[in-house]
DRENTIFI-737386 format. One record per residue (C-alpha): residue in three letters; x, y, z; residue number from 1. Coordinates in Angstrom, 1 decimal. Each point is the difference from the previous one (the first is absolute). Last residue first. Example, Ala and Ser with C-alpha at 12.3 -4.5 7.8 and 13.67 -1.06 7.14 Angstrom:
2
- residuo, x, y, z, num
- SER, 13.7, -1.1, 7.1, 2 $
- ALA, -1.4, -3.4, 0.7, 1 $
This chain:
103
- residuo, x, y, z, num
- LEU, 113.2, 92.3, 90.0, 103 $
- TYR, 2.4, 1.3, 2.8, 102 $
- GLN, 2.4, 2.3, -2.0, 101 $
- ALA, -2.8, 1.6, -2.0, 100 $
- LEU, -1.4, 1.0, 2.9, 99 $
- THR, 3.1, 2.8, 0.0, 98 $
- GLN, -0.5, 0.8, -3.2, 97 $
- GLN, -3.5, 0.7, -0.1, 96 $
- ILE, 0.9, 2.5, 2.8, 95 $
- GLN, 2.4, 2.1, -1.3, 94 $
- GLU, -1.6, -0.1, -3.4, 93 $
- LYS, -3.4, 0.9, 1.9, 92 $
- SER, 2.4, 3.2, 1.9, 91 $
- HIS, 0.5, -0.4, 3.5, 90 $
- TYR, -1.0, 2.3, 2.9, 89 $
- GLY, 1.5, -0.3, 3.1, 88 $
- VAL, 1.3, -3.5, 1.3, 87 $
- LEU, 0.3, -3.0, -1.8, 86 $
- THR, 0.5, -3.1, 1.8, 85 $
- ASP, 1.2, -3.4, -1.4, 84 $
- VAL, -0.7, -4.0, 0.6, 83 $
- VAL, -2.2, 0.0, 3.6, 82 $
- GLU, -1.2, -3.8, 0.6, 81 $
- GLY, -4.0, -0.9, -0.7, 80 $
- ASP, 0.9, -2.5, -3.3, 79 $
- LYS, 1.7, 3.8, -1.7, 78 $
- LYS, -0.6, 3.1, 1.7, 77 $
- VAL, 1.0, 3.5, -1.2, 76 $
- LEU, -1.2, 2.8, 2.4, 75 $
- LEU, -0.2, 3.5, -2.0, 74 $
- THR, 0.3, 2.9, 2.8, 73 $
- PRO, -1.5, 3.0, -0.3, 72 $
- ILE, 0.3, 0.8, 2.4, 71 $
- SER, 3.4, 0.6, 2.8, 70 $
- MET, 0.3, -1.7, 3.1, 69 $
- ILE, -1.2, -3.9, -1.0, 68 $
- GLY, 2.2, -2.2, 2.2, 67 $
- PHE, -1.7, -2.7, -0.6, 66 $
- ASN, -2.0, -1.1, 2.9, 65 $
- SER, -0.5, 3.8, -0.2, 64 $
- ALA, -1.9, 0.3, -3.0, 63 $
- THR, -2.2, -3.5, 0.8, 62 $
- GLU, -0.8, 1.4, 3.8, 61 $
- PRO, -1.0, 3.4, -1.6, 60 $
- ASN, -2.8, -0.7, -1.6, 59 $
- THR, -2.9, 2.9, 0.0, 58 $
- ASP, 2.8, 2.7, -0.9, 57 $
- VAL, 2.5, -2.3, -1.9, 56 $
- ASP, -3.6, -0.9, -2.9, 55 $
- MET, 1.6, -2.8, -1.6, 54 $
- LYS, -0.8, -0.4, -3.6, 53 $
- ASN, 0.8, -3.7, -1.9, 52 $
- PHE, 1.1, -0.8, -3.3, 51 $
- THR, 0.3, -4.0, -0.9, 50 $
- VAL, 2.0, -0.5, -3.0, 49 $
- LYS, 0.1, -2.5, -2.8, 48 $
- ASP, -3.7, 0.2, -1.2, 47 $
- GLY, 0.0, 3.7, 1.4, 46 $
- MET, 2.9, 1.4, -2.4, 45 $
- GLU, -1.8, 2.5, -1.7, 44 $
- ASP, -2.6, 1.1, 1.8, 43 $
- ALA, 1.6, 0.0, 2.7, 42 $
- LEU, 3.1, 2.0, -1.0, 41 $
- GLN, -3.0, 2.9, -1.0, 40 $
- GLU, -0.7, -0.2, 4.1, 39 $
- VAL, 3.5, -0.1, 0.8, 38 $
- VAL, 1.1, 3.0, -1.7, 37 $
- PRO, -3.8, 2.2, 0.6, 36 $
- SER, 1.3, -0.9, 3.8, 35 $
- GLN, 3.3, 1.6, -0.3, 34 $
- MET, -1.2, 3.3, -0.3, 33 $
- ARG, -2.0, 0.0, 2.9, 32 $
- CYS, 2.4, -1.9, 1.8, 31 $
- PRO, 2.7, 2.7, -1.1, 30 $
- GLY, -2.7, 2.7, 1.9, 29 $
- CYS, -0.7, -1.8, 3.2, 28 $
- TRP, -3.2, 1.0, 2.0, 27 $
- THR, -1.6, -2.9, -1.2, 26 $
- ALA, 2.5, -2.5, 1.2, 25 $
- TRP, 2.5, -2.8, -1.4, 24 $
- PHE, 0.9, -3.2, -0.2, 23 $
- ASP, -0.2, -1.8, -3.5, 22 $
- THR, 0.2, -3.8, 0.0, 21 $
- LEU, 1.4, -1.8, -2.6, 20 $
- THR, -0.5, -3.8, -0.2, 19 $
- VAL, 1.7, -2.6, -2.1, 18 $
- GLY, -1.5, -3.9, 0.5, 17 $
- SER, -1.4, -0.7, 4.1, 16 $
- ALA, -0.5, 1.4, 3.3, 15 $
- THR, -0.2, 3.7, -1.2, 14 $
- ASP, -4.4, 0.1, 0.8, 13 $
- THR, 0.5, -2.4, 2.7, 12 $
- THR, 2.5, 1.6, 1.9, 11 $
- PHE, -1.7, 3.6, -0.6, 10 $
- THR, -3.3, -0.7, 1.5, 9 $
- LYS, -0.2, 0.9, 3.1, 8 $
- ASP, 2.1, 3.2, -0.4, 7 $
- THR, -1.9, 0.8, -2.8, 6 $
- THR, 0.0, -0.6, -3.8, 5 $
- ALA, -2.0, 2.6, -2.6, 4 $
- ALA, 0.0, -2.0, -3.2, 3 $
- VAL, 1.9, 1.9, -3.4, 2 $
- MET, -1.3, -1.5, -3.2, 1 $
């Protein structure tokens, strides 16, 4: 399952373990392509990785804090620290390879 996160809950939601946050917006075509890939990974890897989504239009503060200028952006954190950033659409295999480095 991919949980929604907000500017208020992001730090807590990504504080422990390996987390992937999908920064997106409803009007973004590549974001709509990325979303089902993230959903599928959440179904397959949800026991090892926490998956979140953040709408940058309603939560601009966090995106600004991390310098996110393009979406979709996938932010990978381990124990609260940013360890990787994927900008643009990425395949399931590419995301799996990235996450595997931190598990």
